[in-house]
C-alpha positions in Angstrom: 42.1 26.0 -1.5 44.0 24.5 -4.4 42.4 22.5 -7.2 43.8 19.1 -6.0 42.6 19.9 -2.4 39.2 20.7 -3.7 39.1 17.5 -5.8 40.1 15.4 -2.7 37.4 17.2 -0.6 34.7 16.6 -3.2 35.7 13.1 -3.8 35.1 12.0 -0.2 31.8 10.3 0.6 29.9 10.5 3.8 28.7 7.4 5.5 25.2 8.1 4.2 26.4 8.5 0.7 28.3 5.2 0.9 25.2 3.5 2.2 23.0 4.8 -0.6 25.7 3.8 -3.2 25.8 0.3 -1.8 22.0 0.2 -1.7 21.8 1.2 -5.4 24.4 -1.4 -6.5 22.7 -4.2 -4.5 19.2 -3.2 -5.8 20.3 -4.0 -9.3 20.0 -7.8 -8.6 17.2 -9.4 -6.6 19.6 -11.9 -4.9 22.1 -9.3 -3.8 19.4 -7.0 -2.7 17.9 -9.6 -0.5 21.3 -10.3 1.1 21.8 -6.5 1.5 18.5 -6.1 3.3 19.2 -9.0 5.6 22.5 -7.5 6.6 21.5 -3.9 7.2 22.9 -2.3 10.4 19.6 -1.2 12.0 21.3 1.2 14.5 23.0 3.1 11.6 19.7 3.3 9.7 17.8 4.6 12.7 20.5 7.0 13.8 21.0 8.5 10.3 17.2 8.4 9.4 18.1 6.6 6.2 15.2 6.0 3.8 15.1 2.6 2.2 12.4 2.5 -0.5 11.7 -1.2 0.1 10.3 -0.4 3.5 8.1 2.4 2.2 6.2 0.8 -0.7 3.4 3.3 -0.6 5.7 6.1 -1.8 7.1 6.2 -5.3 9.2 9.3 -4.6 10.7 9.9 -1.1 10.3 13.7 -1.6 6.5 13.3 -1.4 6.8 11.8 2.1 5.5 13.9 5.0 7.2 14.0 8.3 4.5 11.8 9.8 4.8 9.2 7.1 8.5 9.1 7.5 8.3 8.4 11.3 5.4 6.0 10.8 7.4 4.2 8.1 10.4 4.0 10.5 8.2 2.2 13.1 6.9 0.0 10.2 10.5 -0.7 9.2 11.5 -1.8 12.7 8.5 -4.0 13.0 9.2 -5.7 9.6 12.9 -6.2 10.5 12.1 -7.6 13.9 9.7 -10.1 12.3 12.3 -10.9 9.7 15.0 -11.5 12.3 12.6 -13.7 14.3 11.9 -15.9 11.3 15.5 -16.1 10.0 16.6 -19.6 9.6 13.1 -21.0 9.7 12.7 -21.0 5.9 
């Protein structure tokens, strides 16, 4: 593999990495973060098992999460989002 091929290979981001990049950028401003959270593709999050710290407030560091807390948090996340979607527009 040549240097330029390696550079192109390393420069490509996965869908997960692009999501986390967008998450980080949005989280820098409360208004953009709220909009970002309201427009999350739940199917993508569930499929990829993406961890969004906002939905796991009891963990400061995702690396300290156990498998059970991750899956419990996922259920909690879906419940929160369902409630959020149900109340959208009633504010």
